[in-house]
N, C-alpha and C positions, 0 to 999 in steps of 0.2 A: 495364347499368351502363357508363358511359363511362370510359375510361382516365384516371386522374389523373396529374399530372406530379410530377417531383421538386420543382419550385418550390412546388407546392401543399403537399406534405408538409413542406418546410422552413418555410413560413409557419405551418402548423398547429403544428409542433413548437415554434417560437419563441414563439407565443402561449401554448401549454400550459406552457412552462417559465417565462415571465416574468409571466404573469397579465394581460396586456393587449396590445391591438393596437398602441398607440403604442410601448410598450417593445420589442415584437417588431420593429416597423418600424425602430426605432433600432438594434437589434442586427443586423439584416440589411442596414442601409443602404438601405432601401427606403421608399416613402411609405406612410402609414397607409391610404389608399384601396386601394393595390395589395395589401397584406397582407390587409385585410378582404375584398376581392374574391376572393382566392385561397382563403381558408378557406371562405367562403360557397359558392364553386364546388365545393370538395371535398365539402362536406356535401350539396349537391344531387346530385353524381355518385354518392355512396355511399348516398343515401337515409337518412342518419342525422343526428341532432342531436349533434354532437361537443362543443359548448360550451354551458354555461349562462351566459347573458348578463344574468341578472336582478339580479345583485349589483353592487357597486362594482367588483370585479375579476371578470373572467370566470373560470370554473372548468370543469373537465372533467365531462361527464356520465359515467355508468357506461360507456356505449358508447364515449365519447371516451377514457376512461382505458385501456380494453382496446385500442382501436385505436392509441393513442399508444405503448403498450409495444411493439407489433409494428413500428410505424413507426420507432421509435428504432433497432431492430436493423437495419432496412434502411438508414437514414441513416448509421449507423456503418460499415456495410459499404461504402456508397458513398464515405464519407470515406476509408476505408482504400484503396479502389481508386484514388481521385484522388491520394492521397499516393504510392502505388506508381507510378502513371503518371508523376507528376512526377519521382520518383527515377529511373525508367527514362529519361526525357527528358534529365535533367541528368547522369545517370551517377553522381552522388554525392548522398548525403543531406546537407543543410545542417545538420540537427539530429538528435540522438538523445536520446530521453527515458529517463533512468535513475533508478530509484527505489532508494534505499538504506534497508535495513531497520534496525530499532532496535538489534539486537545486533551489527551489523557493527563490526569494528575499524576505526574511521574513518580513522586516519592511514594504515594499510596499504592500505585500499581506495581512498582518495583518491590515494595515491601511484600506484597502478596506473592509475587513471583519468586522472590528470594526465600520466602518461607517454604514454598513448594520445593525449591532446589535443595534446601537443607534436609528435607524429609526424603528426597529422592536423589541421592548423590550420584547414582549411576546413569541418570538421564540429564544430559546437558541441554540447557535452554539457549538456543541460538537466537539472539534478539536483533531485530531490525527496527528502525524508526522510519515511518513513511507518513506522507501528508495527503490530505484531501481524498482523492480517488485511489491513491497508491495502495493502502492496506487491502481494500477489497479486490483490486486487480491482482495482487500477489496471491490472495487466497484462491481466487477462481482459476489462476494459472498453475495451481498446485505448487506454489513457491512458499507457502506458509501452511502450517498445521492449525494455527489459531491466530485471530487478530483481535485487538482491543481498539475499537473504533465505533463508528455508527454504520448501520446497514439498513437496507430495505427489508423490513421484517416479513414482508409478503413474498420474498424470493424463495421458491421451493427448494433451491439448492443449498439453503443455509439453515442452520439451527443456531440459536443465540440464547445468552443469559443476560438479563438486565444487571448492570453494575451500578449506574447512577445517572441522574440527569445533570447536564452541564449547561447552565444559562450563559448566553453570549450577550454582551452589552456593547453598543458603540461608544467609544471614548475618544477624548482629545485632551491635550495639555491646555491649561488655562492660557487664554490669549491667542491660541492658535487660529481660531476663526475670527474673521473680521466683523463679526456681529455677536450680539449677546446670546449666550447659550440659553435655550428654553426647551420646554416639552413639546413645542410645535414646529421644530425644525423639519423641513421637507428635504427629501433626497436631492432635489435639483439645486438647493442652496449650497450643497457640498460639492457640486461639480467643479468649481474652481480650485478646490483644495486636494492635495495629494492624498490618496488613499493607500494604506499599506495592506497587502494581502499575502497569504501563505502560498508558496509555490507548490503546485500540484506535482507530485512525484509519479503519477500514473504515466505509463508510456503512451497510452491512447488518450486522445483529447476528451475531457469531460465537458459536457454541455451545461452543467449547473453553474450559476453565476456567483453564488455564495456572497451575497450582500453587495456585489460590485455596482458602483454608480456608473451608468453608461456615459462615456465621453470624458470621465475624470482621469487625470494623470495618476498612474499607479506605480508604486514601488513594491517589489516582491522579495520575500525573505524565506528562509528555509524552515524557521521554527517560530513558535509563539513567543519565546523569550526575546529573540531579536526584534520581533514585531513590537513587543511591549517597550523595549528600550528606544526604538525609533519614535514611537508615539510620545513617550516621556520627554524626549529631547525636542518636541515641537516640530518634527519634520514631516509628520503625517497624522492622519486619524485612522481609526479602524475598529472592527469588532474584535473583542477579546473575551476569552472565557472569564466569567466573573471571578472565579476563585483566584485567578492570577493577578487581578487588579483590585481585589477587595480592599487591601490596605491603602493603596494609592487613592482610591475613591473616598475612603474615610478621612485621610489626612489632606485631601485637596490637591494632591500632585496630579491627579487626573479628574476630568469631569465627565459625567455621563451625558450622552446626547440622546438617550432613549426617550421616546415620547410616542405620541399618536402615530406619527408617520415613519418613525424609526424605532419600531418596537423591539428590535433584537430578536433572539430566538432561543429555544431550548433544544439542545441536541441530546439524544439518548446514547450514552456510552454503554456498549455491550461487549461481551466476549462472544465471538462468532467462529464457527467452523463449518466445514462442508457436511451437509446431511446425506449426501450421495456418495460418501467415501467411507471405507472402514477405518476405525480408530483403534490403535493398540492400547494395551493396559496402562501405560504411562500417560498417554494422551487422555484416557478416560479419568485417571486420577487427577490430572491437572484440571479437567473440566469440573469434577466434583469439588476440588479444592477452591476454585474460583466461585462456584455456586455457594459454598459455605462462607467464603470470605466476603462476598458481596453484601451480606447482611450487616457487616460491620464497617463497610466503606463509607467514609464521610469526607466530603470535600474540605479543603483547608479553611474556607471562609466560615464553615459551620462549627469549627472546633472551638 
């Protein structure tokens, strides 16, 4: 078997992702014949048929799908190596990719990040918002340099900094339930009532249920603020970060359903990054900045 080149793999990956030679050529800024020739050469070198060309759009054969999964790992590693080499050559990263999770106290977190940006004007923070399993998926896929969310602290691929604890409490609007609120509400009593949950932005399905009541009707939303508004309007109940509903609990606009059988939870908000990847000087300064700022981080309800 002849050795194939990085160019061959890049062309094959682009065709596999876009479903066509012309779209792959456009994405790679190469000519259609060049991409076609590279993929055909790769197939000859491997002795495999990687693409099914019988349809309107090309598709992967079984062998092609298996090969593509492995090729993507190599290409991602090559991309990371190229980025790291550029960072070493420049001495500074021009951009850091930060993913903010769905239960972050936004004002406080953005204040911390904004302070870093003011001190490091040559490094742009590219911010994304993700929910539930999305932040960790982006980090492990090398689509983020840092996430602000919760993680499994025993994962050897990660290193983390504690930022703060975020209590979650089950809440409903007064009169939403057809029975008196008490500290002894059981989950099965809530099954007839709509439960509002956050939509998971992870591309791969997450098996965790995150307080979901089996068999209950659900409405899904993209963020905690929309979830809060739906609950306030008496359209559903759900678990909310306490700092987001502290005022409404105090003035009676929302009622806590927490008790023996619905205890809520406490999530640990952390800053996390890969422990098995190199980090440039700007990334290290951001890490140090968050470590120092975490000591002053206070949730709104504690102010």
